[in-house]
Backbone as a printed PyTorch tensor [residue, N CA C, xyz], in Angstrom:
tensor([[[ 33.8080,  89.7460,  97.6680],
         [ 34.9060,  90.6160,  97.3470],
         [ 34.7330,  92.3910,  98.5320]],

        [[ 33.7000,  92.4270,  98.2330],
         [ 33.2820,  93.4540,  99.4450],
         [ 33.9530,  92.9980, 100.9490]],

        [[ 33.2890,  91.9990, 101.2760],
         [ 33.8280,  91.3760, 102.4470],
         [ 35.2900,  91.3910, 102.8260]],

        [[ 36.0300,  91.4380, 101.9850],
         [ 37.5300,  91.4730, 102.0170],
         [ 37.8960,  92.9020, 102.3600]],

        [[ 36.9890,  93.7710, 101.0930],
         [ 37.5610,  95.5140, 101.7070],
         [ 37.1280,  95.3750, 102.7610]],

        [[ 36.0580,  95.0530, 103.3510],
         [ 35.8230,  95.3330, 104.6360],
         [ 36.8260,  94.9120, 105.7690]],

        [[ 37.2250,  94.1820, 105.7120],
         [ 38.3040,  93.3800, 106.7450],
         [ 39.4490,  94.3560, 106.5310]],

        [[ 39.8140,  94.5220, 105.3550],
         [ 41.2240,  95.6260, 105.4440],
         [ 40.7660,  96.6030, 106.3820]],

        [[ 39.7680,  97.4270, 105.8200],
         [ 39.3310,  98.4130, 106.4340],
         [ 38.9230,  98.5390, 108.3330]],

        [[ 38.4960,  97.1690, 108.2160],
         [ 38.6670,  96.5220, 109.7060],
         [ 40.3060,  96.8930, 110.5550]],

        [[ 41.3270,  96.3180, 109.5870],
         [ 42.3220,  96.5450, 110.1480],
         [ 42.6170,  97.9160, 110.5370]],

        [[ 42.6930,  98.2910, 109.7140],
         [ 42.9790,  99.7480, 109.8280],
         [ 42.2450, 100.5640, 110.9330]],

        [[ 41.1340, 100.2340, 111.1250],
         [ 40.1850, 101.0540, 112.2490],
         [ 41.0330, 100.5310, 113.3330]],

        [[ 41.5200,  99.1410, 113.7120],
         [ 42.2830,  98.6410, 114.7040],
         [ 43.9670,  99.1830, 114.8520]],

        [[ 43.9040,  99.6550, 114.2400],
         [ 45.7850, 100.4130, 114.2030],
         [ 45.7990, 101.4550, 115.5280]],

        [[ 46.5020, 101.4740, 116.1340],
         [ 46.9280, 102.5140, 116.9490],
         [ 47.0530, 103.7520, 116.6070]],

        [[ 47.9510, 103.3940, 115.8490],
         [ 48.9870, 104.4620, 115.3270],
         [ 48.2740, 105.1950, 114.2840]],

        [[ 46.7550, 104.8690, 113.8230],
         [ 46.2970, 105.3820, 112.8750],
         [ 45.5660, 107.0670, 113.7810]],

        [[ 45.7410, 107.7470, 113.1700],
         [ 44.8040, 108.8240, 114.2670],
         [ 43.2710, 108.7440, 114.3790]],

        [[ 43.1070, 109.0510, 115.5950],
         [ 41.1500, 109.0500, 115.6590],
         [ 40.6600, 109.3700, 115.1820]],

        [[ 40.4790, 110.6710, 114.2750],
         [ 39.5000, 111.2840, 113.5650],
         [ 39.7930, 110.4740, 111.7570]],

        [[ 40.7110, 109.4530, 111.6340],
         [ 40.8220, 108.8900, 110.1220],
         [ 40.2130, 107.7670, 111.1340]],

        [[ 40.5020, 107.1850, 111.7640],
         [ 40.1790, 105.7290, 112.4650],
         [ 38.1840, 106.0890, 112.3720]],

        [[ 37.4870, 107.0860, 112.9460],
         [ 36.0140, 107.5410, 112.6490],
         [ 35.4720, 107.7650, 111.3640]],

        [[ 36.2690, 108.0230, 110.6180],
         [ 35.7750, 108.2170, 109.2770],
         [ 36.2240, 106.9910, 108.2800]],

        [[ 36.9770, 106.0510, 108.7630],
         [ 37.1370, 104.9460, 108.3020],
         [ 35.5580, 103.8990, 108.5220]],

        [[ 35.3400, 104.0810, 109.7110],
         [ 34.0590, 103.3140, 110.5050],
         [ 33.3070, 103.9900, 109.8470]],

        [[ 33.5370, 105.0730, 109.2750],
         [ 31.6740, 105.6260, 108.5640],
         [ 32.0250, 105.0400, 107.6860]],

        [[ 32.9680, 105.0780, 107.1700],
         [ 33.0020, 104.3350, 105.5800],
         [ 32.1950, 103.1330, 105.2460]],

        [[ 32.9680, 102.4200, 106.5520],
         [ 32.7110, 100.7930, 106.3780],
         [ 30.8400, 100.6970, 106.7530]],

        [[ 30.2810, 101.6650, 107.2050],
         [ 28.8470, 101.3820, 107.6010],
         [ 28.5630, 101.9510, 106.6960]],

        [[ 28.7290, 102.8090, 105.5260],
         [ 28.6090, 102.9400, 104.2090],
         [ 28.0140, 101.8140, 103.8170]],

        [[ 29.5810, 101.4840, 103.1450],
         [ 29.8050,  99.9600, 102.6360],
         [ 28.7200,  99.1230, 102.8370]],

        [[ 28.5480,  98.8710, 103.8460],
         [ 27.5630,  98.0300, 104.7480],
         [ 25.9480,  98.4290, 104.3250]],

        [[ 25.2010,  99.4980, 104.2570],
         [ 23.8330,  99.7360, 103.9880],
         [ 23.8990,  99.5130, 102.8740]],

        [[ 22.5010,  98.4460, 102.9940],
         [ 22.0060,  97.8430, 101.5530],
         [ 20.8590,  98.6770, 101.2950]],

        [[ 20.2670,  99.6710, 101.8220],
         [ 19.6760, 100.5090, 101.4610],
         [ 19.7990, 100.9740, 100.3390]],

        [[ 21.1830, 101.3480,  99.9530],
         [ 21.6930, 102.5290,  98.6310],
         [ 22.3000, 100.7250,  97.8460]],

        [[ 22.2030, 101.7230,  96.7260],
         [ 22.3970, 100.8870,  95.2410],
         [ 23.9100, 100.3700,  95.6780]],

        [[ 24.5800,  99.2700,  95.0920],
         [ 26.1810,  99.1190,  95.3120],
         [ 27.2560,  99.7430,  95.0360]],

        [[ 26.8720, 100.6870,  93.7310],
         [ 27.3550, 101.4310,  93.0440],
         [ 27.7940, 102.3430,  93.7770]],

        [[ 26.6500, 102.9760,  94.6270],
         [ 26.6920, 104.5820,  94.7870],
         [ 27.2500, 103.8730,  96.0530]],

        [[ 27.1700, 102.9980,  97.1380],
         [ 28.1120, 102.6830,  98.2530],
         [ 29.5550, 103.0120,  98.0480]],

        [[ 29.9430, 102.0440,  96.8030],
         [ 31.3390, 102.0910,  95.8650],
         [ 31.7140, 102.9900,  96.0110]],

        [[ 30.7660, 104.5770,  95.4560],
         [ 31.6950, 105.5020,  95.2180],
         [ 31.7070, 106.8510,  96.0940]],

        [[ 31.1860, 106.0940,  97.3200],
         [ 30.7490, 107.4390,  98.3050],
         [ 32.0200, 106.7400,  99.4670]],

        [[ 32.5620, 105.5770,  99.3250],
         [ 33.5080, 105.2510, 100.0940],
         [ 34.7650, 105.3620,  99.6440]],

        [[ 34.6570, 105.1550,  97.9680],
         [ 36.1850, 105.8000,  97.2950],
         [ 36.2990, 106.9440,  97.7470]],

        [[ 35.4530, 107.9600,  97.5420],
         [ 35.3600, 109.4620,  98.0340],
         [ 35.7420, 109.3960,  99.5760]],

        [[ 35.3810, 108.8230,  99.9590],
         [ 35.3500, 109.1710, 101.8480],
         [ 37.5190, 108.6650, 101.6630]],

        [[ 37.8080, 107.6200, 101.1570],
         [ 39.2960, 106.8020, 101.5570],
         [ 39.8910, 107.6300, 100.7100]],

        [[ 39.8290, 108.4980,  99.2520],
         [ 40.7190, 109.0130,  98.9230],
         [ 40.5580, 110.7380,  99.7390]],

        [[ 40.2200, 110.7000, 100.7170],
         [ 40.1610, 112.1770, 101.5230],
         [ 41.0880, 111.8860, 102.7660]],

        [[ 40.9390, 110.3820, 103.3930],
         [ 41.7560, 110.1290, 104.0700],
         [ 43.3520, 110.0260, 103.4770]],

        [[ 43.0310, 109.3200, 102.3790],
         [ 44.7930, 109.6330, 101.7630],
         [ 45.4560, 110.4400, 101.8230]],

        [[ 44.8440, 111.5250, 101.8070],
         [ 45.2650, 113.0820, 101.8500],
         [ 45.3730, 113.7120, 103.2040]],

        [[ 45.2370, 112.7550, 104.2950],
         [ 45.3690, 113.2660, 105.4310],
         [ 47.0060, 113.6170, 106.4070]],

        [[ 47.7170, 114.4740, 106.5070],
         [ 48.9380, 114.6180, 106.5630],
         [ 49.4010, 113.8690, 107.6820]],

        [[ 48.2340, 113.1440, 108.5900],
         [ 49.1240, 112.7430, 109.8490],
         [ 49.0200, 111.4960, 109.6380]],

        [[ 48.2710, 110.4460, 108.0690],
         [ 48.2400, 109.7370, 108.2310],
         [ 50.0340, 108.8810, 108.0470]],

        [[ 50.1550, 107.7390, 108.8520],
         [ 51.3490, 106.9690, 108.7490],
         [ 51.7170, 106.6460, 107.0110]],

        [[ 52.7690, 106.3220, 106.8180],
         [ 52.8270, 105.9860, 105.1020],
         [ 52.1380, 104.3210, 105.0900]],

        [[ 52.5660, 103.6120, 106.1810],
         [ 52.2150, 102.2970, 105.6640],
         [ 50.5960, 102.0350, 105.5150]],

        [[ 50.0300, 103.0150, 106.3660],
         [ 48.5260, 103.4600, 106.3120],
         [ 48.4970, 103.6480, 105.0710]],

        [[ 48.5250, 104.9780, 104.3180],
         [ 48.2280, 105.0550, 103.2300],
         [ 48.1230, 104.3820, 102.0810]],

        [[ 49.4360, 103.5730, 102.2510],
         [ 49.7830, 102.2910, 101.2440],
         [ 48.3130, 101.4660, 101.3420]],

        [[ 47.6310, 101.4440, 102.5950],
         [ 46.7020,  99.9210, 102.8000],
         [ 45.6910, 100.8340, 102.3750]],

        [[ 45.5570, 102.4390, 102.5970],
         [ 44.0570, 103.0350, 101.8190],
         [ 43.9820, 103.1790, 100.4930]],

        [[ 45.2460, 103.2760,  99.9640],
         [ 45.2950, 103.0830,  98.1010],
         [ 45.2040, 101.7910,  97.6750]],

        [[ 45.2570, 101.0380,  98.8520],
         [ 45.2660,  99.2070,  98.2990],
         [ 43.7820,  98.8750,  98.2040]],

        [[ 42.6440,  99.3410,  99.5480],
         [ 41.3200,  99.4880,  99.4870],
         [ 40.9410,  99.8930,  98.5520]],

        [[ 41.2240, 101.4890,  97.7880],
         [ 40.6580, 102.0500,  96.7220],
         [ 41.0420, 101.5200,  95.4050]],

        [[ 42.0090, 100.8270,  95.4880],
         [ 41.9170, 100.0220,  94.0350],
         [ 40.8500,  98.6120,  94.1840]],

        [[ 41.4640,  98.3260,  95.4450],
         [ 40.1490,  97.1660,  95.1800],
         [ 38.4910,  97.3470,  95.2290]],

        [[ 38.1770,  98.6350,  95.4660],
         [ 37.1690,  99.0330,  95.4060],
         [ 36.4650,  99.2830,  94.0960]],

        [[ 37.8250, 100.3930,  93.1910],
         [ 37.6290, 100.8990,  92.0150],
         [ 37.4120,  99.2600,  91.2360]],

        [[ 37.9880,  98.2520,  91.4500],
         [ 37.8190,  96.9900,  90.8140],
         [ 36.7420,  96.2620,  91.2960]],

        [[ 36.0640,  96.1930,  92.4290],
         [ 35.0060,  95.9760,  92.1510],
         [ 33.3560,  96.7110,  91.9590]],

        [[ 33.9700,  97.9350,  91.8830],
         [ 32.5120,  99.2270,  90.9040],
         [ 32.9190,  98.5840,  89.4380]],

        [[ 33.6220,  98.1380,  88.9300],
         [ 33.6670,  97.8000,  87.3890],
         [ 33.3400,  96.3040,  87.4120]],

        [[ 33.2630,  95.7930,  88.1530],
         [ 32.8460,  93.9810,  88.0630],
         [ 31.3450,  94.1370,  88.4950]],

        [[ 30.6360,  95.0710,  89.2760],
         [ 29.1230,  95.1430,  89.3730],
         [ 28.8030,  95.8300,  88.0330]],

        [[ 29.4720,  96.6290,  87.3780],
         [ 28.7070,  97.3840,  86.1250],
         [ 27.8670,  96.2260,  85.2980]]])
C-alpha cells in the first residue's frame, strides 16, 4: 500500500502545473515515507502533516489538491491497518 502511495506522490512531482515549491515538499515527503530508520506510523504521520499543509497552498491547482486529499486518505487507511 505504501508503494502505491509513493507512486501517486511521484505522479504529482512529475506534474509541471504543480508549483515548484509544492513539488519539493512532496519529494521531501516521499523521502520521509521511504526512511526505514523511523517507525512506519511516525513516517505516515509526518507525511500526512506535510500533505495537509500542501493542500492548503493557494497556488495548487484544483485537480492536484484532489490528488493530495486522496493520498492523505490512503495514508490514513495505511496507518489504521498498521495499528
